[in-house]
C-alpha positions in Angstrom: 117.9 94.4 73.6 119.2 98.0 74.2 118.6 99.8 77.4 117.5 103.4 77.5 117.8 106.0 80.2 114.8 108.0 81.2 114.5 111.3 83.2 111.7 111.5 85.6 110.3 114.7 87.0 107.6 113.6 89.4 106.0 110.5 90.8 102.9 109.7 92.8 101.4 107.1 95.1 97.7 106.3 95.7 96.6 107.1 99.2 94.0 108.3 101.7 95.3 110.7 104.3 93.3 110.9 107.6 95.1 114.0 108.8 97.5 116.6 107.6 101.2 116.0 107.9 104.3 115.4 105.8 105.0 112.8 103.1 108.5 111.8 102.4 109.1 110.5 98.9 112.1 108.3 98.2 113.8 106.4 95.4 116.3 103.7 96.3 118.6 101.7 94.1 118.2 97.9 93.6 120.4 97.1 96.6 117.9 99.1 98.7 120.9 100.7 100.5 121.6 103.8 98.4 119.1 106.6 98.6 119.0 108.3 95.2 116.3 110.9 95.9 114.3 112.1 98.8 111.8 115.0 99.2 109.4 116.0 102.0 106.0 117.5 100.9 103.3 118.9 103.2 100.0 117.3 102.7 96.4 118.1 103.7 93.9 115.5 104.8 92.2 113.5 102.0 89.1 111.4 102.7 89.0 110.0 99.2 91.7 107.9 97.6 93.8 110.2 95.4 97.2 110.3 93.7 99.7 112.0 96.1 102.3 113.7 93.9 105.8 114.6 94.8 107.0 118.1 93.9 108.7 118.4 90.6 112.4 117.2 90.5 114.8 115.7 87.9 116.4 112.3 88.2 117.8 110.1 85.4 117.0 106.4 85.7 119.2 103.9 83.8 117.5 101.3 81.6 118.0 97.8 82.8 118.3 98.8 86.4 115.8 98.3 89.3 114.6 101.1 91.5 112.3 101.2 94.6 109.8 104.0 94.9 108.3 104.6 98.3 106.6 107.2 100.5 106.4 107.4 104.2 104.4 109.7 106.6 105.4 111.5 109.8 102.4 110.2 111.6 101.5 106.7 113.0 101.2 104.5 109.9 98.3 102.6 111.4 96.3 105.9 110.9 96.8 105.7 107.1 94.0 103.9 105.3 96.2 102.6 102.6 99.1 103.5 100.3 99.5 101.8 97.0 102.5 102.3 94.8 101.7 103.3 91.2 103.9 104.1 88.3 102.5 105.5 85.0 104.5 105.6 81.8 104.2 109.2 80.7 104.3 108.0 77.0 101.4 105.5 77.3 98.8 108.1 76.3 100.7 109.4 73.3 
């Protein structure tokens, strides 16, 4: 089966933010030791679960490779109600 590359321009994570602060988005390679992308985005409080989007960017992912998507905050993680990773195929609605 052939592998295809895909360019991504944004990703999001589900979350509730009890207070304003910064979110750091990261993408790591399969070894979890090479940081391929990072970005810090200011965020306002959100009482209701919402998708928390990164700012636009461009990164090519190689088909057949594994990547780890994550987000961290600059406040005590115990204050965060929950963060759940999500990934949506941009072509699924087409």
